[in-house]
C-alpha positions as CSV (number, residue, x, y, z in Angstrom):
1,X,33.5,16.2,6.4
2,X,33.3,17.6,10.0
3,X,34.8,15.8,12.7
4,X,31.2,14.4,13.8
5,X,31.6,11.7,11.0
6,X,35.3,10.8,12.0
7,X,35.8,10.9,15.6
8,X,34.5,7.9,17.7
9,X,35.5,9.1,20.8
10,X,32.6,9.8,23.2
11,X,34.0,12.9,24.7
12,X,34.7,14.2,21.4
13,X,31.6,13.1,19.2
14,X,29.1,16.2,18.4
15,X,25.6,14.3,17.6
16,X,24.1,17.4,16.7
17,X,26.9,18.1,13.7
18,X,26.3,14.6,13.1
19,X,22.6,14.8,12.6
20,X,22.9,18.1,10.8
21,X,25.2,16.2,7.8
22,X,23.2,13.4,7.6
23,X,20.8,12.6,4.4
24,X,18.5,10.3,3.6
25,X,19.8,7.6,1.6
26,X,19.1,7.5,-2.4
27,X,18.9,4.9,-4.9
28,X,19.0,5.3,-8.6
29,X,17.9,3.4,-11.6
30,X,17.7,3.7,-15.7
31,X,15.1,2.9,-18.0
32,X,14.7,3.5,-21.6
33,X,12.0,5.3,-23.4
34,X,12.7,2.9,-26.6
35,X,13.2,-0.2,-24.7
36,X,11.4,-1.6,-27.9
37,X,14.3,-1.5,-29.9
38,X,16.3,-4.0,-27.8
39,X,14.2,-6.3,-29.9
40,X,15.4,-4.6,-33.3
41,X,18.7,-5.1,-32.1
42,X,18.4,-8.8,-31.3
43,X,16.8,-9.3,-34.9
44,X,20.1,-7.8,-36.4
45,X,22.2,-9.9,-34.1
46,X,20.6,-12.9,-35.6
47,X,20.7,-11.6,-39.0
48,X,24.6,-10.9,-38.5
49,X,25.2,-14.8,-37.0
50,X,23.2,-16.2,-40.0
51,X,24.8,-14.1,-42.6
52,X,28.3,-14.8,-40.9
53,X,27.7,-18.7,-40.9
54,X,25.6,-19.2,-44.3
55,X,26.0,-16.1,-46.6
56,X,23.2,-16.0,-49.1
57,X,21.2,-13.6,-51.0
58,X,18.3,-14.3,-48.3
59,X,19.0,-11.4,-46.5
60,X,18.8,-9.1,-49.6
61,X,22.7,-8.4,-50.0
62,X,22.9,-7.3,-46.3
63,X,26.7,-7.6,-45.8
64,X,28.2,-7.8,-41.9
65,X,29.5,-4.4,-42.1
66,X,25.9,-3.2,-43.1
67,X,24.1,-4.9,-40.5
68,X,26.7,-4.2,-37.9
69,X,26.5,-0.7,-38.7
70,X,22.5,-0.8,-38.2
71,X,23.0,-2.4,-35.1
72,X,25.1,0.3,-33.8
73,X,22.2,2.9,-35.1
74,X,19.5,1.0,-33.1
75,X,21.6,0.6,-29.7
76,X,22.5,4.3,-30.0
77,X,18.9,5.3,-30.2
78,X,17.9,3.2,-27.3
79,X,20.9,4.5,-25.2
80,X,20.0,7.8,-25.9
81,X,16.5,7.4,-24.9
82,X,17.9,6.4,-21.2
83,X,16.8,8.1,-18.4
84,X,18.0,7.9,-14.7
85,X,15.7,8.3,-11.9
86,X,17.1,8.9,-8.5
87,X,14.5,8.4,-5.7
88,X,15.0,9.4,-1.6
89,X,14.0,7.4,0.7
90,X,10.4,7.8,2.0
91,X,9.5,8.9,5.7
92,X,6.7,7.1,7.8
93,X,4.6,10.4,8.1
94,X,4.9,11.3,4.0
95,X,3.5,7.9,3.6
96,X,0.4,8.4,6.3
97,X,-0.3,11.3,5.1
98,X,-0.7,9.9,0.9
99,X,-2.7,7.1,2.6
100,X,-5.3,9.8,4.2
101,X,-5.4,12.0,1.3
102,X,-5.8,8.6,-1.2
103,X,-7.8,6.3,0.9
104,X,-9.3,4.5,-1.4
105,X,-7.1,4.6,-4.5
106,X,-3.6,2.8,-4.4
107,X,-2.3,3.8,-7.8
108,X,-2.6,7.7,-6.5
109,X,-1.3,6.9,-3.3
110,X,2.0,5.4,-5.2
111,X,2.0,8.3,-7.7
112,X,2.0,10.6,-4.7
113,X,4.7,8.9,-2.9
114,X,7.0,8.7,-6.0
115,X,6.4,12.3,-6.5
116,X,7.8,13.0,-2.8
117,X,10.7,10.4,-3.7
118,X,11.8,11.5,-7.3
119,X,14.8,14.0,-6.6
120,X,16.1,13.4,-10.5
121,X,14.0,14.2,-12.6
122,X,11.3,15.8,-10.5
123,X,7.9,14.0,-11.6
124,X,4.5,15.2,-10.1
125,X,2.2,12.6,-9.4
126,X,0.0,13.3,-12.4
127,X,2.7,12.4,-14.8
128,X,3.6,9.1,-13.4
129,X,0.8,7.2,-15.2
130,X,1.9,8.6,-18.5
131,X,5.6,7.5,-17.6
132,X,4.0,3.8,-16.5
133,X,2.2,3.1,-19.6
134,X,5.2,4.7,-22.0
135,X,7.7,2.1,-20.3
136,X,5.7,-0.6,-19.6
137,X,5.0,-2.5,-16.4
138,X,8.8,-4.5,-16.1
139,X,10.6,-0.8,-16.0
140,X,8.0,0.9,-14.0
141,X,8.3,-1.9,-11.6
142,X,12.3,-1.3,-11.6
143,X,11.3,2.2,-10.9
144,X,9.1,1.1,-7.9
145,X,11.7,-1.2,-6.6
146,X,14.6,1.6,-6.6
147,X,12.4,3.7,-4.3
148,X,11.4,1.0,-1.9
149,X,15.1,0.2,-1.7
150,X,16.0,3.7,-0.6
151,X,13.4,3.7,1.8
152,X,13.2,0.3,3.3
153,X,17.0,-1.1,2.6
154,X,18.0,-1.8,6.3
155,X,21.6,-1.5,5.6
156,X,24.0,0.7,3.5
157,X,27.4,-0.3,2.9
158,X,29.9,2.2,1.4
159,X,29.9,1.2,-2.3
160,X,32.9,-0.5,-3.5
161,X,34.0,-0.9,-7.5
162,X,36.8,-2.9,-9.1
163,X,37.0,-0.2,-11.7
164,X,37.4,2.6,-9.5
165,X,40.1,0.8,-7.5
166,X,41.8,-0.1,-10.8
167,X,41.8,3.4,-12.2
168,X,43.0,4.6,-8.9
169,X,46.0,1.9,-9.1
170,X,46.4,3.0,-12.8
171,X,47.0,6.6,-11.5
172,X,50.0,5.7,-9.0
173,X,51.9,3.7,-11.5
């Protein structure tokens, strides 16, 4: 990092360098293309519990090991469908342009704004309705909330992770 980010002395501080190095806030959220599999996993979890508590023939001869193996397959398939979206903050002039371009269609305006904000993966406005229809309103709301958070969270804190700290302390040992 340049000294502009580390110096607090007003005589040394280089505002232009600080501005040049500044970036818009970003937020990420993960959604699942196969969120439907969560229901199957929980069904299997109940079967596993039932089998362990009352082993009988009702489960078609399933053993805890076969049920657990199926749970692993379902969980792996769901995890494989995960997609993490990263959004950047939107600027007021970009929002104003989207409102001007789509004055009567709130959904079209939302999709245009999301297209501007989506950094990874890049998603054009015309793809957002398809994503919405496939992942459902709940997960779509999670995407909207991440995009809004990138833009409108008033404070930004340096992230902290206990796992990160623990890993560092383990390295030092």
